[in-house]
Backbone as a ProteinNet text record, in pm:
[ID]
protein_1_A
[PRIMARY]
MAQPAETQLLDLTRQLLNSIADQDWSAYTRLCDPSLTCFEPESRGQLVKGMDFHKFYFELKGGRGPRNTTLVSPHARLLGPEAGVVSYVRLIQKLDANGSPVTSAVEETRIWQRIQGEWKHVHFHRSETAHAPAS
[TERTIARY]
-12865.3	-12846.5	-12843.5	-12772	-12764.5	-12892	-12929.8	-13060.9	-13011.5	-13125.4	-13054.4	-13033.9	-12939.8	-12934.5	-13045.8	-13126.1	-13252.6	-13336.3	-13319.4	-13393.1	-13321.8	-13193.3	-13088.8	-13114.8	-13117.4	-13115.7	-13262.7	-13369.9	-13524.5	-13505.5	-13421	-13444.3	-13376	-13232.5	-13154.6	-13229	-13317.9	-13388.8	-13508.9	-13568.2	-13657.2	-13574.4	-13473.3	-13363.1	-13360.5	-13320.6	-13311	-13402	-13526.8	-13651.6	-13685.9	-13679.5	-13711.2	-13600	-13482.8	-13398.2	-13412.7	-13454.4	-13526.9	-13649.1	-13756.4	-13881.4	-13825.8	-13720.6	-13704.7	-13598.6	-13552.5	-13458.4	-13320.5	-13291.1	-13173.8	-13047.3	-12973.5	-12854.9	-12759.3	-12731.2	-12641.6	-12699.6	-12785.4	-12822.8	-12837.2	-12881.3	-12840	-12700.5	-12611.1	-12467.7	-12408.1	-12466.6	-12398.7	-12447.4	-12570.3	-12650	-12550.1	-12542.3	-12495.5	-12362	-12326.9	-12154.1	-12155.6	-12035.3	-12012.2	-12030.1	-12020.7	-12031.4	-12159.9	-12242.8	-12401.8	-12449.6	-12504	-12539.6	-12710.7	-12784.5	-12905.8	-12968.6	-13096.6	-13184.5	-13313.5	-13349.2	-13476.8	-13561.5	-13668.2	-13741	-13670.2	-13622.7	-13576.5	-13428.4	-13374	-13235.5	-13286.2	-13417.8	-13457.1	-13406.2	-13383.5	-13323.6	-13158.2	-13103.5	-12955.4	-12911.3	-12809.3	-12736.9	-12691.6	-12699.9	-12655.9	-12542.9	-12424	-12311.8	-12297.1	-12272.7	-12262.9	-12346	-12323.5	-12431.9	-12459.4	-12393.8	-12426.6	-12565.1	-12602.6	-12733	-12840.1	-12831.5	-12926.5	-12919.8	-12810.1	-12804.1	-12851.4	-12904.8	-12979.1	-13124.8	-13195.1	-13328.6	-13314.1	-13233.4	-13197.1	-13183.8	-13138.6	-13139.1	-13255.1	-13376.7	-13471.5	-13568.1	-13550.3	-13625.6	-13766.2	-13843.4	-13964.4	-14099.8	-14192	-14310.7	-14359.2	-14302.7	-14315.5	-14444.1	-14461.7	-14593.5	-14574.3	-14684.5	-14682.6	-14678.6	-14618	-14625.3	-14614.3	-14663.8	-14646.3	-14586.1	-14490.9	-14439.8	-14483.2	-14511.7	-14545.7	-14514.2	-14403.3	-14343.4	-14464.7	-14484	-14594.1	-14517.3	-14508.1	-14469.4	-14320.2	-14249.1	-14092.7	-14017.8	-13962.8	-13838.4	-13717.4	-13637.4	-13490.9	-13447.2	-13339.1	-13268.7	-13104.2	-13057.2	-12910.5	-12854.4	-12753.7	-12685.5	-12547	-12545.5	-12415.3	-12369.6	-12275.4	-12229	-12214.8	-12190.8	-12156.9	-12251.2	-12354.7	-12463.6	-12563.9	-12688.9	-12821.1	-12911.2	-13025.5	-13135.2	-13232.3	-13325.9	-13441.7	-13526.4	-13651.2	-13738.9	-13885.2	-13975.5	-14094.5	-14157.6	-14308.8	-14372	-14356.6	-14330.9	-14358.5	-14437.3	-14540.4	-14672.1	-14647.7	-14649.8	-14619.5	-14759.3	-14812.5	-14929.3	-14902.7	-14951.3	-14937	-15044.8	-15049.2	-15141.4	-15114.1	-15187	-15185.5	-15204.7	-15196.2	-15178.7	-15304.3	-15446.2	-15556.1	-15578.8	-15475.2	-15477.9	-15561.5	-15599.4	-15647.9	-15537.6	-15558.7	-15482.7	-15470.1	-15352.7	-15318.3	-15221	-15225.4	-15115	-15046.3	-14928	-14838.3	-14763.1	-14711.5	-14681.8	-14548.2	-14447.8	-14309	-14274.7	-14204	-14140.9	-13982.1	-13950.5	-13802.8	-13730.1	-13613.5	-13519.6	-13395.1	-13336.7	-13223.7	-13155.7	-13005.7	-12876.6	-12801.8	-12758.9	-12664.9	-12578.3	-12448.5	-12328.2	-12237.9	-12196.6	-12123.1	-11977	-11939.6	-11820.1	-11758.7	-11631.6	-11565.3	-11651.4	-11724.3	-11800.1	-11919.3	-11958.4	-12063.4	-12174.8	-12287.5	-12379	-12382.8	-12364.7	-12410.9	-12491.1	-12584.5	-12652.9	-12563.3	-12560.8	-12488.7	-12535	-12663.5	-12770.4	-12881.3	-12961	-13118.1	-13162.7	-13298.1	-13363.6	-13512.9	-13561.6	-13732.5	-13774.2	-13893.6	-13986.4	-14155.9	-14205.6	-14344	-14424.9	-14520.2	-14591	-14688.9	-14700.3	-14820.6	-14942.2	-15052.9	-15182.3	-15284.5	-15324.5	-15442	-15530.5	-15619.4	-15705.5	-15828.6	-15907.8	-16035.3	-16131.4	-16227.2	-16326.4	-16442.9
-8859.8	-8909.7	-9049.5	-9130.6	-9266.6	-9342.5	-9451.4	-9522.4	-9579.1	-9595.6	-9687.5	-9826.3	-9883.2	-10017.9	-10112.6	-10093.8	-10181	-10176.4	-10037	-10020.4	-10073.8	-10095.6	-10122.9	-10275.2	-10342.1	-10488.4	-10525.8	-10475.9	-10501.8	-10487.7	-10359.4	-10352.6	-10459.4	-10481.9	-10615.5	-10740.1	-10755.2	-10869.2	-10875	-10774.8	-10775.4	-10789	-10740.1	-10759.3	-10901.9	-10963.4	-11116.1	-11202.3	-11199.4	-11236.7	-11230.7	-11085.4	-11050.5	-11150	-11148.3	-11251.1	-11388.1	-11448.6	-11585.1	-11601.6	-11492.3	-11508.9	-11506.9	-11413.6	-11396.6	-11506.4	-11574.3	-11666.5	-11624.8	-11519.6	-11419.6	-11459.1	-11552.5	-11635.4	-11516.1	-11430	-11313.1	-11228.7	-11187.3	-11090.1	-11159.6	-11286.8	-11373.6	-11376.9	-11417.6	-11455.5	-11308.9	-11197.8	-11078.6	-11028	-11081.7	-11047.6	-11180.5	-11286.3	-11349.2	-11405.8	-11429.2	-11473	-11600.8	-11636.6	-11800.1	-11921.6	-11838.2	-11965.3	-11939.9	-11901.5	-11917.5	-12068.2	-12033.7	-12154.5	-12133.3	-12284.8	-12275.7	-12410.2	-12381	-12484.1	-12447.8	-12525.3	-12535.7	-12661.1	-12642.1	-12773.2	-12855.9	-12792.2	-12891.9	-12961.1	-12906.2	-12968.3	-13080.2	-13113.6	-13208.8	-13243.9	-13119.4	-13102.7	-13082.2	-13134.1	-13093.7	-12946.9	-12915.5	-12798.2	-12770.4	-12692.2	-12679.9	-12598.4	-12583.3	-12524.4	-12473	-12344.8	-12299	-12282.8	-12230.2	-12226.9	-12301.3	-12420.1	-12535.1	-12581.6	-12601.6	-12643.4	-12567	-12440.2	-12327.4	-12317.3	-12326.5	-12293.5	-12390.2	-12509	-12625.7	-12565.9	-12501	-12445.5	-12338.6	-12248.5	-12132.3	-12188.8	-12307.3	-12354.5	-12405.6	-12433.6	-12501.8	-12402.5	-12372.9	-12258.5	-12334.1	-12202.4	-12252.3	-12273.8	-12251.1	-12306.6	-12254.7	-12157.2	-12117.8	-12050.5	-11943.3	-11858.6	-11743.5	-11662.1	-11572.5	-11589.9	-11505.9	-11505.1	-11379.3	-11368.1	-11272.8	-11273.1	-11207.8	-11229.6	-11122.8	-11138	-11045.5	-11083.5	-10959.4	-11001.2	-10954.8	-11019.5	-10998.4	-10984.7	-10863.3	-10829.1	-10833.9	-10764.4	-10777.2	-10716.1	-10779	-10707.6	-10723.9	-10604	-10610	-10581.5	-10638.5	-10614.2	-10617.5	-10500.6	-10531.1	-10583	-10658.7	-10761.4	-10714	-10581.3	-10496.5	-10429.4	-10352.4	-10279.4	-10370.5	-10497.6	-10599.2	-10708.7	-10685.4	-10802.5	-10770.8	-10849.1	-10812.7	-10929.8	-10962	-11048	-10963.4	-11031.8	-11025.4	-11108.6	-11116.3	-11231.5	-11197.4	-11264.9	-11260.4	-11362.2	-11359.6	-11443.5	-11423.6	-11504.7	-11467.3	-11552.2	-11459.7	-11527.6	-11533.3	-11631.8	-11667.6	-11694.5	-11593.5	-11654.1	-11671.9	-11790.1	-11817.5	-11920.6	-11984.2	-12056.6	-12204.3	-12276.4	-12415.1	-12484.2	-12610.4	-12682.6	-12676.6	-12629.3	-12592.7	-12465	-12386.4	-12256.3	-12164.1	-12223.3	-12140.4	-12069	-11939.1	-11934	-11972.8	-12004.7	-12059.7	-11975.5	-11963.8	-11887.7	-12014.7	-11980.6	-12051.8	-11973.6	-12014.2	-11923.3	-11982.9	-11914.3	-11969.4	-11873.6	-11928.6	-11833.5	-11864.4	-11713.9	-11699.6	-11633.8	-11639.8	-11574.4	-11558.3	-11455	-11422.9	-11369.4	-11374	-11331.3	-11258.7	-11152.6	-11054.7	-10989.3	-11023.9	-10961	-10844.1	-10786.9	-10664.8	-10727.7	-10748.1	-10817.1	-10715.7	-10683.5	-10569.2	-10455.7	-10400.9	-10305.9	-10320.9	-10446.8	-10436.3	-10565.9	-10515.5	-10630.8	-10743.9	-10872.6	-11030	-11114.5	-11163.4	-11241.9	-11394.7	-11427	-11533.7	-11659.5	-11639.6	-11769.2	-11771.3	-11877.9	-11833.1	-11983.2	-11923	-12083.4	-12041.3	-12157	-12143.9	-12245.4	-12245.2	-12329.5	-12311.7	-12390.4	-12392.8	-12358.2	-12264.5	-12221.2	-12341.3	-12355.8	-12413.3	-12366.8	-12470.4	-12401.5	-12442.7	-12339.4	-12359.2	-12454.2	-12570.3	-12635.9	-12567.6	-12604	-12536.4	-12564.2	-12470.1	-12493.1	-12523.4
10967.5	11124.6	11103.5	11183.8	11178.8	11248.6	11236.2	11256.4	11402	11499.5	11608	11570	11646.3	11595	11603.1	11691.3	11712.1	11554.5	11517.8	11358	11260.9	11253.4	11169.6	11163.1	11276.9	11284.4	11223	11259.3	11196.3	11057.4	11006.1	10848.5	10797.9	10806.1	10782.5	10764.3	10897.1	10919.2	10809.9	10754.5	10650.8	10515.2	10485.1	10367.5	10382	10487.2	10484.1	10438.1	10495.9	10457.8	10320.3	10249.5	10109.2	10049.1	10071.6	10003.3	9983	10132.8	10117.9	10012.6	10033.5	9963.8	9804.5	9784.6	9645.2	9569.2	9672.6	9649.2	9587.5	9653.2	9608.9	9690.4	9637.6	9704	9707.8	9630.3	9631.2	9748.1	9763.1	9887.2	10042.8	10021.8	10128.9	10185.5	10088.1	10161.2	10186.8	10112.6	10164.6	10303.4	10351.4	10482	10594.8	10549.6	10662.3	10638.5	10776.1	10784.6	10762.1	10680.9	10605.1	10740.2	10870.7	10932.5	11033.7	10970.8	11000.7	11071.6	11194.7	11262.7	11244.1	11262.3	11282	11323.9	11376.9	11387.8	11349.6	11250.7	11180.7	11138.2	11131.2	11094.5	11004.4	10883.5	10763.9	10831.3	10925.6	10995.3	11093.6	11107.3	11182.4	11325.6	11377.3	11523.6	11526.7	11440.2	11417.4	11410.2	11467.9	11438.8	11303.1	11197.1	11085.3	11092.1	11007.1	11029.4	10904.2	10865.5	10708.8	10617.7	10501.7	10405.2	10318.8	10279.8	10211	10221	10361.3	10350.4	10300.1	10325.4	10284.5	10140.4	10067.9	9908.5	9839.9	9907.4	9854.4	9824.3	9925.7	9903.6	9805	9811.1	9731.8	9533.5	9550.8	9405.5	9355.1	9454.1	9409.9	9325.9	9220.4	9142.8	9100.3	9084.9	9010.3	9075.5	9025.9	9085.5	9223.4	9270.4	9416.4	9416.8	9313.9	9287.5	9386.7	9391.3	9493.6	9626.2	9685.2	9848.1	9903.4	10030.6	10119.3	10269.7	10305.1	10436.4	10527.3	10638.2	10727.2	10853.3	10913.2	11059.8	11180.5	11282.8	11379.5	11495.6	11571.2	11694.3	11673.2	11579.8	11583.9	11690.8	11746.2	11876.5	11845.5	11861.3	11860.1	11987.7	12030.7	12139.4	12133.1	12155.7	12173.1	12288.8	12250.5	12350.2	12378.6	12369.5	12368.7	12237.1	12210.3	12081.3	11988.2	11984.2	11862.1	11864.2	11921.3	11891.4	11938	11859.3	11873.7	11839.7	11878.9	11846.6	11817.3	11702.3	11660	11676.4	11732.1	11732.4	11668.9	11617.2	11554	11520.9	11490.9	11419.8	11274.8	11188.8	11031.4	10974.6	10946.1	10867	10727.6	10644.4	10524.5	10439.1	10350.9	10248.6	10121.7	10073.4	9967.9	9904.3	9813	9739.8	9750.6	9770.8	9793.3	9649.8	9643.7	9518.8	9433.5	9501.7	9440.3	9403.6	9417.9	9410.3	9539.6	9650.5	9749.1	9848	9892.7	9964.5	10120.9	10171.9	10295	10376.6	10496.4	10572.6	10643.7	10673.5	10758.6	10862.5	11004.6	11068.8	11137.1	11154.4	11200.5	11294.8	11413.1	11501	11475.9	11485.7	11459.4	11552.5	11566.6	11661.8	11563.5	11545.4	11467.6	11512	11544.5	11594.7	11496.1	11521.1	11419.7	11503.8	11439.2	11503.4	11427.6	11484.8	11423.7	11385.2	11277.8	11236.2	11112.7	11178.6	11101.1	11074.9	11154.8	11158.3	11067	11016.9	10978.3	11041.5	11020.3	11090	10993.1	11075.4	11007.5	11048.8	11005.7	11045.5	11082.6	11206.5	11268.9	11313.9	11359.8	11397.6	11400.9	11360.4	11382.3	11440.4	11491.6	11545	11482.9	11407.9	11359.6	11391.4	11433.1	11443.3	11392.2	11396	11363.6	11478.5	11481	11580.5	11600.1	11770.5	11813.3	11777.8	11749.5	11687.5	11820.7	11850.5	11959.9	11891.7	11975.1	11963.3	11895.6	11810.4	11765.5	11885.5	11883.4	11994.4	11963.9
[MASK]
+++++++++++++++++++++++++++++++++++++++++++++++++++++++++++++++++++++++++++++++++++++++++++++++++++++++++++++++++++++++++++++++++++++++

């Protein structure tokens, strides 16, 4: 029996994030449409189009060390039979320069579109979370 589309989109999003964490350009390009667009902190407020901008970061090999990704409150919603949106907070655990564990959080929204019968990642918006002031 086929999975509901929302479950498929959550699974695809996890595969996409794994490809980023593993710096697996082949898997990333398989999941993304070549016309991918985004707003993210690295683009400094500019709309980035295409894959070249992202490829630069995949080619920065070495020295990243262990990391763990956790999706908090992932939510998938169909926008019709051919499109869907997935939103969540991504927690990334890694070691800092001193070897101490640190956790960062980013808010992400990813848009998926069914193109020629296959789900493709077509747009995302990623921003750092606002931290509550310490009391």
